[in-house]
Every structure is written in C-alpha cells, then in structure tokens.
VOBA-1610 file (N, C-alpha, C; in pm, whole numbers, padded with zeros to 5 digits, always signed):
BEGIN
Met+00084-00118+00000Met+00000+00000+00000Met+00088+00124+00000Leu+00049+00218-00084Leu+00118+00347-00088Leu+00035+00447-00009Lys+00100+00531+00065Lys+00029+00635+00139Lys+00088+00770+00105Thr+00000+00865+00083Thr+00041+01003+00058Thr-00018+01088+00170Arg-00007+01216+00158Arg-00060+01305+00261Arg-00209+01283+00283Arg-00284+01259+00171Arg-00430+01248+00183Arg-00488+01114+00138Leu-00404+01028+00077Leu-00456+00910+00009Leu-00391+00780+00054Lys-00466+00672+00028Lys-00415+00535+00034Lys-00437+00478-00106Ile-00335+00415-00161Ile-00341+00360-00296Ile-00286+00218-00290Tyr-00364+00123-00339Tyr-00319-00016-00329Tyr-00368-00099-00446Ala-00286-00200-00480Ala-00320-00292-00588Ala-00419-00395-00534Ser-00527-00414-00607Ser-00633-00505-00565Ser-00596-00651-00580Ser-00660-00734-00501Ser-00649-00878-00516Ser-00740-00922-00631Gln-00725-01045-00674Gln-00811-01098-00779Gln-00958-01091-00737Asp-00990-01131-00614Asp-01129-01127-00567Asp-01186-00986-00571Thr-01107-00890-00525Thr-01154-00751-00525Thr-01175-00701-00667Met-01084-00738-00757Met-01100-00698-00897Met-01228-00757-00956Glu-01252-00884-00931Glu-01372-00949-00986Glu-01499-00883-00932Gln-01502-00854-00804Gln-01618-00788-00743Gln-01635-00647-00800Phe-01526-00575-00815Phe-01531-00439-00867Phe-01583-00438-01011Ile-01535-00531-01093Ile-01580-00541-01232Ile-01729-00570-01238Glu-01775-00657-01151Glu-01917-00694-01148Glu-02006-00573-01122Thr-01958-00476-01046Thr-02040-00360-01010Thr-02038-00249-01115Gln-01954-00262-01216Gln-01942-00157-01316Gln-02064-00151-01407Ser-02117-00032-01427Ser-02233-00015-01515Ser-02194+00048-01649Val-02074+00100-01659Val-02026+00160-01783Val-01950+00052-01861Asp-02002+00017-01979Asp-01946-00094-02057Asp-01798-00076-02089Val-01757+00046-02123Val-01617+00072-02158Val-01526+00044-02038Leu-01568+00087-01921Leu-01488+00062-01801Leu-01486-00087-01766Lys-01602-00150-01777Lys-01609-00293-01748Lys-01515-00371-01840Ala-01513-00335-01968Ala-01424-00402-02064Ala-01278-00376-02031Ala-01244-00252-01998Ala-01105-00219-01965Ala-01059-00292-01840Tyr-01143-00294-01738Tyr-01106-00363-01614Tyr-01100-00514-01632Thr-01185-00568-01720Thr-01179-00711-01751Thr-01049-00744-01823Glu-01006-00655-01911Glu-00877-00673-01979Glu-00763-00675-01877Met-00770-00587-01779Met-00667-00584-01675Met-00669-00714-01594Leu-00788-00762-01560Leu-00800-00888-01486Leu-00740-01003-01566Asn-00765-01007-01695Asn-00708-01112-01779Asn-00555-01105-01780Gly-00501-00984-01789Gly-00356-00968-01780Gly-00303-01015-01646Tyr-00375-00982-01542Tyr-00342-01023-01405Tyr-00337-01175-01395Leu-00437-01243-01455Leu-00443-01389-01450Leu-00337-01453-01538Asn-00304-01391-01651Asn-00205-01446-01743Asn-00061-01419-01701His-00042-01322-01612His+00093-01285-01566His+00095-01272-01414Pro+00071-01382-01342Pro+00063-01372-01196Pro+00192-01322-01131Asp+00303-01339-01198Asp+00430-01290-01145Asp+00444-01139-01157Gln+00355-01076-01235Gln+00357-00930-01254Gln+00221-00870-01217Trp+00155-00927-01118Trp+00017-00887-01088Trp+00002-00739-01060Glu+00099-00674-00997Glu+00087-00531-00966Glu+00083-00446-01093Trp+00138-00498-01202Trp+00141-00424-01329Trp+00010-00442-01407Tyr-00080-00526-01357Tyr-00210-00547-01421Tyr-00328-00522-01326Ala-00302-00514-01200Ala-00409-00498-01101Ala-00479-00363-01114Ile-00603-00358-01067Ile-00671-00231-01049Ile-00620-00175-00916Trp-00560-00059-00920Trp-00514+00007-00798Trp-00626+00097-00749Met-00669+00075-00627Met-00775+00155-00569Met-00717+00282-00508Ile-00786+00392-00527Ile-00746+00519-00470Ile-00852+00556-00366Glu-00808+00571-00243Glu-00900+00604-00134Glu-00847+00723-00055Leu-00939+00796+00002Leu-00899+00896+00101Leu-00850+00820+00224Lys-00777+00885+00310Lys-00724+00819+00429Lys-00834+00760+00517Asn-00957+00814+00507Asn-01067+00761+00588Asn-01133+00639+00525Gly-01080+00592+00409Gly-01132+00473+00343Gly-01232+00500+00233Thr-01269+00626+00208Thr-01363+00659+00102Thr-01298+00635-00034His-01361+00550-00115His-01310+00518-00249His-01337+00638-00341Ile-01231+00689-00405Ile-01250+00806-00492Ile-01204+00783-00636Gly-01141+00670-00665Gly-01097+00646-00802Gly-01014+00521-00814Glu-00966+00501-00937Glu-00884+00385-00967Glu-00768+00425-01058Leu-00673+00336-01063Leu-00554+00355-01145Leu-00510+00218-01193Cys-00462+00208-01314Cys-00412+00081-01367Cys-00286+00104-01448Phe-00190+00015-01431Phe-00081+00003-01526Phe-00131-00095-01631Lys-00077-00089-01750Lys-00120-00181-01855Lys-00007-00277-01887Gly+00039-00346-01783Gly+00148-00441-01800Gly+00282-00370-01802Leu+00387-00449-01813Leu+00524-00398-01823Leu+00590-00468-01940Ser+00628-00391-02041Ser+00687-00451-02162Ser+00828-00501-02133Ala+00879-00580-02226Ala+01014-00636-02213Ala+01120-00527-02210Asn+01091-00410-02271Asn+01188-00301-02269Asn+01166-00204-02153Gly+01081-00244-02058Gly+01064-00165-01936Gly+00966-00050-01943Val+00882-00047-02046Val+00785+00061-02060Val+00648+00012-02011Thr+00580+00096-01938Thr+00444+00067-01895Thr+00357+00188-01926Glu+00229+00163-01937Glu+00133+00270-01959Glu+00042+00277-01838Ile-00001+00395-01803Ile-00087+00414-01688Ile-00216+00484-01730Gly-00324+00440-01669Gly-00453+00506-01686Gly-00512+00529-01548Tyr-00588+00633-01533Tyr-00642+00664-01399Tyr-00765+00751-01411Gly-00844+00750-01307Gly-00962+00834-01303Gly-01006+00858-01160Ile-01060+00974-01138Ile-01114+01014-01008Ile-01263+01037-01026Ser-01343+00987-00934Ser-01488+01008-00940Ser-01519+01157-00948Glu-01621+01190-01024Glu-01653+01331-01052Glu-01665+01414-00924Lys-01725+01359-00823Lys-01746+01431-00696Lys-01614+01477-00633Tyr-01504+01406-00663Tyr-01375+01435-00599Tyr-01275+01500-00693Gln-01316+01532-00815Gln-01224+01594-00911Gln-01194+01739-00872Asn-01086+01789-00929Asn-01042+01928-00909Asn-00993+01955-00767Asn-00941+01852-00704Asn-00882+01866-00570Asn-00737+01821-00566Gly-00679+01787-00683Gly-00540+01744-00689Gly-00519+01598-00652Tyr-00627+01521-00636Tyr-00612+01381-00596Tyr-00543+01298-00704Ala-00578+01319-00831Ala-00515+01242-00939Ala-00365+01272-00944Thr-00329+01398-00933Thr-00188+01436-00933Thr-00114+01368-00818Glu-00174+01370-00701Glu-00112+01309-00583Glu-00096+01158-00600Ala-00200+01093-00654Ala-00196+00948-00673Ala-00093+00909-00780Val-00095+00979-00892Val-00002+00947-01000Val+00142+00969-00955Lys+00169+01075-00884Lys+00304+01099-00834Lys+00351+00982-00747Ala+00263+00934-00660Ala+00300+00823-00570Ala+00328+00694-00649Val+00244+00662-00747Val+00268+00537-00821Val+00385+00550-00917Leu+00413+00670-00965Leu+00533+00688-01048Leu+00659+00664-00964Glu+00660+00714-00843Glu+00774+00688-00754Glu+00788+00539-00730Trp+00674+00470-00708Trp+00675+00326-00688Trp+00730+00257-00812Ala+00679+00294-00931Ala+00720+00229-01056Ala+00869+00247-01081Phe+00918+00370-01067Phe+01058+00396-01097Phe+01154+00343-00990Ala+01100+00294-00880Ala+01183+00225-00781Ala+01219+00084-00830His+01153+00038-00936His+01184-00092-00998His+01286-00067-01108Pro+01406-00122-01095Pro+01511-00091-01192Pro+01478-00130-01335Glu+01387-00225-01354Glu+01351-00266-01490Glu+01263-00166-01562Val+01207-00069-01491Val+01119+00031-01552Val+01203+00142-01616Thr+01181+00163-01746Thr+01256+00267-01818Thr+01169+00388-01849Ala+01035+00368-01860Ala+00946+00478-01894Ala+00803+00443-01854Val+00727+00547-01824Val+00584+00533-01796Val+00511+00630-01889Glu+00418+00576-01966Glu+00338+00658-02057Glu+00199+00675-01997Ala+00139+00790-02025Ala+00002+00815-01976Ala-00087+00843-02095
//
C-alpha cells in the first residue's frame, strides 16, 4: 500500500477486482477492467502491473482507480487513472499518479511510464 498526505493507494487482489468489475455499469470501463484482470491472471508474477489500484482517502472513502497496462520487455508501462466526478479538481489524481510513479521507478527494470 502506498500512502500520501491524503490518500491510500493499493493494488487489488483478484477477488476484489472481480467484485469491482461486477459492479461496473459503464461498458467501456467494465471491458477495460476485464482486460486488466485477464492480464493479471495471465501474468501472476507481474500482478501489480495489471491490477486495479484503488485510490482512497485516508478515511477509506473510495475516490478512483488507477491501472498500469502491464510492463513490456523493454521496461515501458502505460498508466490510466480516473477520479470520481465528486472528488475531481482537488489534486487527488496528481497526488496518486506521483505516488505510483515513484513506486514504478523504484523498480530498476522500468525505463518509462506513458500516460
């Protein structure tokens, strides 16, 4: 789990991902999260690079998600993220992305992160 001044950010377990996907009502998000789950299942040794990372306020309120889209052989990963509309324009996405970028670049195999 990553902690920032205002947030807790953590990679979900398979069970949490499956439950989260089941609750999605937006088809595009459901498809994207299902793709991440499939990557997670196909690459269990790299699960953090495919997991849905939950973004919560320190009090446990869920405010968004973040995903890496795997880690390529040349060390490049792509990141996608979103904050629920109610919590936008408060700098939460910036804070979350900064924390996971620090986490990603702490892995020597990572050469670049694309957004």
